[in-house]
N, C-alpha and C positions, 0 to 999 in steps of 0.2 A: 604288882604291875605284869610280874612273869605268870604269875598263878593267872591272870585274868587272861593274857592272850596263850596261855596251852589253855586254858577252859574254852575259847571261843575257836581253837585249831580243833577241838576232839567234837565240840560240837558239828563243826561246820564236815567234819570226815564222816561223823556218823550221819548226819542227812544224805551227804554224797552217794555212804554205802546203803540207805535206806532206797534212797532209787536205783541204784545197779541191781539189787535183790527182787526189785518191781519185775526187771526184767529177765534176768539171770538166774536159772533152777538148778540146784544140785545134780548130777550127776556122779557115775560110777568115778571118783577123781580124789587123788591125794598130789596135797599140797605139801611142800619141802622148801620152807622159805628160811633166808640167814641174811645177818647185814655183819656175817662174821669174815664174807670174803665175796670177791668179783665171781668167782670158778665154784663149781660144784666142789664140794668136800669128796674125801675119801669115802665120809660115812654115811654121804647123801650119793654117792655114785653107789655103794654097794647094796644099801639098801635100794635104791630106784630097779637096780638088776633084780633083786630078789622080790622084789612087790611084782615086778614085769616077769619073771618067770613064773611065780607061781601063778598070775592072773593077769595072762594075754590083754583081756580086754580092759583092763586098770589104766584109766588115765594116769598119768604121776608127770606133774609139770614141777619144774625144778626153779625156785626165782633166788640166785644168790646176787646180792648187793650191800658194797659195802657202802656203813653211811661217814661222810666225811662233810666236814663245815666247807670243805669247798666245792663239793659237790651235792650241796643241803638242795636246790633246784630241783636237779635230776632226780634225785631219791623222794623228791615233793612227787615227781610224776611216777617214779616205782612205784608209789604207793597205790595208785589207781591200779596197776597190774595185780598188786595183792589183793585189796579187794576183788577184784572181778573173779579172782582164781580160787578165794577165801568163797564167794559167792556160789561156785559150784562144785564146791568138796563136799566129801564127806568126812576129811579125818585132815587134818592140817598139822606138820612136823615141823619146830624150830629149834635150832641149836643155838639162838643168841635169845637175849631180849627183843622180840618184836613188837612194834608200838602198836600196829594195827590190831594184832590176838590181844591185845589187852586192852585198850580202849577202845573198840566197837563193839555194837550189838550185834552179838550174831545169833543165828539160828540155834534153838534151844541140843537140835539136833547132831549140830558140828560139834565133832571131836578133837580136843587139842593136847599137843602131848609137846613136852619140852624134852630134847636128848641133850642139851648142852654140848659146850663144843671140846669138853675134855673128859676122861674118864673118875678123874676125880676132883675134888676141890681142894687141892691142897692151900692153895690160899684164899682169903674169904672174899667174898664178894656178894653183888647184889642188895638184899636187907641188910647182910653183914656189914658192909662197908658204909650203909647211908650216915650221913654226918662228919665221915670223915675225909681227909683231902683227896685221898683217890678214887671216893665211892662218892653216888649219886648226893644231893640236898635232899632234906626231906621234904620240901617243897616239892621237888620234881619227881621223887620218887611217890609220893601219895599224886597226887592230879595227875600223873601220866601212868596212874593204876601198875607199876614195874612187874613183873609177872603173875600178873593176875589171869586168871581165867583157865588155868592149864586143868583139864581132867587127870592127867598123868605125868610122871616124868621119870625118864628112866636112870638109873643108878647101875654100878657093879656089886654094891653088896650093903649090906645095913648099915655097915658104919659109914661108906659117902652116903645112904640116902638121908642120914643126920643132917650133915653138911648142905645138903640140897634143899632140904625142906628149910632150912634156917636161910642160905642165900635165896630162894624162892619166894620167903615168906609163905611157904602151902604145908599142909599136915601133913606128917610122917604115910598118912594111910594110899596118900595119891601115889607113892612109892612104884616102882614096877622095877624086879631083878631085872631085867636085860642084859646089862650090858652095852659097848657100842660096837657098830658093825666093822671099826676099825681094828678090831680083835682079830677079826678074820684076816687083815691085811700084815699086823705085827707078826702074829705066830707064824706065816706063813713063810718058811723060807725060798729064797727067789734067785737062783744062778744068773736070772736076766739083770737084776736088780745090782746084785755085785758085780757082773760084768761091766756093766754102765757107770759104776762108780771107779774102778780099774781104768777104763775108756782115758774118763774125764780127770783122772786124778793118779795116773803111773804110780807115785810115790809111795801110797799107801800098801805097797807091793816091797819097801825096801828092806824088811826084814825088821822093822820097828814096831812098837806097840799103836797102833792107833787110838787116842784117845778122843774121845767125841764129849764136849760141850755143851752143851743146852742149856741156857740160862735163859729165865723168865725174862719178861721186859719190866722195867721200871717207870716209873709215868713220869718221874720228874727228875730222875739221874740218868747217866751215861752209866753203861757198865762198865766196871773197869778190868778189863781184861788182863793189864799187864803184869798183877802179881801173879797168874797164875802160867802168862809165857816163859815169863821170866823161872816160875820155879822148875818148867819142864825141862827134862835136858835134851836137847836135840839129837845128842847122840844116840840114844834110846827111844824118844817117841815121837810120832805125829801127833799135831794138836791140832784135833778137825772142829772150828766153833760155826755154829748155828744159831745166828742169832734173831732174833724177833723183827720182820720188815722193817719195823717202824724203829728199830735201833741200828739199823745196818750203817748208818752216818759214823760211827763208832770205827767201822771197819777200813776205811779209807786210809788212815795212816800204819798198818800194819803189813811188814814187808818181809817179814821174818821167814827165814827157808823150811821151818818146820809147823810153820802156821799155815793150814787151810780155811780161809774165810769162804764158808761155801752159800752160795743162794738157789742153786740147779738142781740139788736135790731136796726129800725131806728128811724131815729128821728117824721117821720109822728107815726109809732108805738105807740110813747111815749106820744102824745097827747091822746090814750084814756085813761090814763091815769093821766095826766098833769090836776093840779089844778090852777099854774101857771107858764108859759111861761116866759122865759130870753133870750135877744140875742142880736145881737148889729148891725152888717154889713152884714148878713146873709142872705138871700132870703129866710131862713126860717122865717124872720121878718114877711114878708107877708103872705107865705103860711100857717103858723097858724095861721092866723085870719081869714082861712075858715072855722077852729072850735069852734073860739068864746071864746077863752080864754085870760082872763087878761093877757094882752104882755106889759111888761117892756122893756125899752132898755139901756144897760147897758153898754154905752160906755166912760170906765175909761181912754184910751188912744186917744180921739177924735182927738185931735190935730196932734200925729204923725201919726194916723190912715189916716189923711185928705190930710199930707203932702209928705208919701211916697207912697201911695196906688190910694188917691182920693176917693171920694163922690160924687153921685148923690144923696141920699134924704137926704137932710138938715133936719132932724127932728125936728129939735124946730121950723118949718116952716109947720109942716103938724098937721092936727088934733091930733094926738098923740103924741105932744111936750111936753104938761105936763109928760108924763111917761119916758122923757128922764132923766138919773140919770150917772153923774159922779162918784159918794159914794157909796160903796157898802150898807151901814147904814140908808141912807137916802132913797134908791130903799127900803130897807127892810121895814124899816118902813111903806112906801106907801103898801105895801100888806096889811094892816090891815084897810084901807081907802074903803069906797065904790067905786066900777069902772067905769069910764063912756064908756059903749059899744056905745053909738052911737059916741062918737068919735072915736072909735076901726074900727066901720063899714065903717063911712066916709072916713077913712084911706084906708080900704080893697078897697071900692066902686068906689075911684079915680083912682088905681091901676092896679084893677082887674074887668074889664068890661063884660069879657064875662062871659056867664051864667056854674053856677055852676056845671051842670051836662051834661054828653054828651060830654067829652071832648075828651075822644079817638076815639070817632065815628067824630064827629068833623073834628079831624085832617084827619081821615084814609078817610073821603068823600071828601076832598078837594085832597090828591094826588090822589085817582082812578080819580079823574075826570080831571085831569093832564096828567095820564097817558092814559087814554081812548083818548085823543085829540091828544096826539102823536100819539098813534096809528094808528089812523083814516086815519093820513096823511102819513103814511107809505106805 
């Protein structure tokens, strides 16, 4: 029954799109579409600014809208905005699985690129997780043509290209080594960001080391924060916890004076103040290496996460494998030992091969080149 309903939906949307395309013709436009958030992401803001700076006549349309069950009707009508934008565009960028980008019959000249919302696929996703508890069902993935139709997908290294190719179900030849615009944001030291953090949380200047903990979301279990909170000595450390928005309910019961449960600033902003970074299966593991903070991998539920979601990076086989811990107490003890930054750099250089500056300009140049090629053929 589900298969029939989905096929009817796809047929209806294609019919609507065909009508729209009769009246709406392509123009000098790029559309950036996402269902990761309701706001323009850092990647999209930096990319939009680079595109507009390089080509002031280019129309850049940004369509971010998160797909939630309770807002399904609203998202359905938002899809008509997407169709209008696609019909007008020469190039479409997505950072998530965009339903209509994959299931609609587009003009052959429309170019489509996936840039994903993470610099690396530490955990498995997309076609890698089909049929697993945390993944889509095979029926839904096939009928909804999940991640089909991309001309290119962006990545930061040959190693991550292999992970993304599997997750998108795409041939490796479609990978382009561009990185993500956020690289520019992370690598740029910004005194204003640090000033804002200190104004909001004066205690991060109390002489103690600031430990930034950024765990990835668990779809079927809450983050177990207490072992780490209990292990951190409040006389020596401030613990800053950055939870995924869907995990923030767990923060309501935490009142310890040395713990900051922040929802005002991004994880990237906190790298300005962090002395130590702790994460697990999040792409923030790689992103934080751009600022060369001591990185520790707290994977207390490794076997369970490997079984339910799947992991692309087996940390124990990586250069930083010695900094993977299951026990919070053992990890905190390691904070006091000299850190091996050569291992950290080796890990980063394996998974981020692109230059660490000019990422937004690099992606904008690629997109504009492809648009010019298409417009010459028209």
